[in-house]
C-alpha positions, 0 to 999 in steps of 0.5 A: 603463598596461599591464593585468596579469591575475591569476596564478590562475583566468584565462588569458592571452588575449593570448598564448593560453597558460596562465599559469605557476602553482603546482600547488595552484591556488586556483581552486575550480572547476578540477578537479585531475584527470579522475577528479573529474568523470566524463563522462556517457558512462562512466555507466550510465543505470540508475545515475543513477536516484535512486529506486534509490540505496540509499546516500543519502536521508532515510530512516532505514533503508538498506543492511545495516539492511534485513534486520534491519528485515524480521526485526523486522517479521516478529517484530512481526507474530507477536507482534501476531497471538498477542496479538490471538488471546488478548485479547478478551471472554474472555482466553486465555493466549499459551501456550494460544493456541500450544498450540491452534494447534500442535494443529490445525496438527500434527494433535493434539487440543486439551485444552479444547474451549471454548478451542479453539473461541474460538481456532481457530473465532472469533479465528484466522480474524479475525486472519488476515483482518486480516493479509491485508486489511492487506497487500492494501490496503497493496500496492494503495495502493502500486501506485496511488500509483506508477501516478498518481505521487501519494502521496495516491492511495488504493484508495477513490479509484479507484472499486473500493471504491464499486463493491464497496459498491454490489454488497454493499448491493444484495445486502443490500437487494434480495430478488431478488438475495439469492434468487439465492444470489450472496451479499454477498461475490459481489455485492461482488466483481462490483460491484468488477469492473464499476467497474474495467471502467468506469474502464478504459474511460473512461480510455482515450485513443488506446489509451493509459492516462494517469495523469491521465485514469485519476484523473479517470475513477476519481473520477467512477465513485467518486462515481457508485457512492457516489450509488447506494449512498446512494440504496439506503440511503434505501430500506432498511428500518430492520432492514437499515440497521444491517447496511449501515452496519456493512459500509460502515465495515468489519468483521471480525466475520463472518470465517471460514476460507472467507472467507479464500480470495479475499483470500489468493489475491489477495495471493499472486498479487500477491506473485508478480508485483510483485517482478518489476515493482519496477524498472519501477515505479522507472522509472515514478516518474520519468515516462513519457519516462524510463521509455520510455528505460529500456526500460519500457512505461508503458501496459502497466505501468499496466494491470498495476498497475491490474488488480493493485490492483483485484483486491486491493481487490475481494477485501479489500472483499468479505470485510471491507467498506470499510476506509479509510486503510490504503492511504494511510498505510502505503505513505507510512510504508514509503517514509519508512522505506526510501526510494522504491525499490519493491524495498524498499518492497513487503515493508515496506509489506506487513508494516506494513499487516498489523501495523497492521490487526491492532492496529486490529482488536484495539482495536475489540474491546477499547476498548468491551467488549462492544460493537465499533467499526467498524474503518473509524472507528479506521483513520481516527482513528489513521491521520491523526495517525500520517501527520502525525507521519511526514510531519514526521519525513521533512521534518526528515531532509531536509538 
């Protein structure tokens, strides 16, 4: 019996000729034209990177909606800052807050001396420090998460915070160090730089800086600094212990115009450098081999990101104490909003971190009046549930 081949989807193997079929073939796998399957040679390597694709993805904000989002975040930050300056043990109307700020910035003289002292001398530096600290910790967390390609990376994990805490506690509990005039802020900054140098030295392997080795070295240095800080707390006097614990949990109580200098300069320097590194960060997120194939030096980029994040964390911790969870939740929230493209995640993370810490600092002053709650307690209490909610929303939006 002679075997017949189907008239569609199968070639005539005996004759080697393609069977005569209609132009509208029922074969679902056969392309109708060459344009439906472009060859890889026609594609640019940079266009195949998924982290830079702005048209698709589970994030809710993309395309032209990015500009209005930045405008809304800037407006929200301004409203939150004015509200945080006006609210407190003594409330000040928003109009009075704006008049005092306009008088100082415009060179005029305020009408009420008491309102001027409350707004300009006490609350304005504190709110601005919250803005700078939130922005700095968010940028540091975003850099570290890209550096090790782990969304759970945090400035606390890399030993910088523990080194700064050790230096600050040494200045608080050691009379000889306090007599040098170095101060708590200077000691905290020096401790952070020493811990950074240790992490950088221990993570080197054959002149390369790998993400896994960096993470392990940072965890080891972090635990070492925490152990030394705990030992100093045991030897501290009862009068010193309260100040040490309050500083370790984070506080913006001692904010002044002079304390704003170091973190503001660090955040400004990061804003000048990080936008130029955004494309390299996108490539690094795909792996070292892919980044090298796209012309990015992974080792050099990791060193730059580590130095930037360490300086940001050190300057913030030296001025505001140990504030946790901001560098973990805010970068993840920014990526859920605008996607993994660092050209968009960087400004969104900066603004979200500033708004978040301003609102949390306002809650520390108003929840238990006239007492004040350490800011690190509320950042963890509010950050963990918010992170879980954002994570569930991100999973639901994935097709």
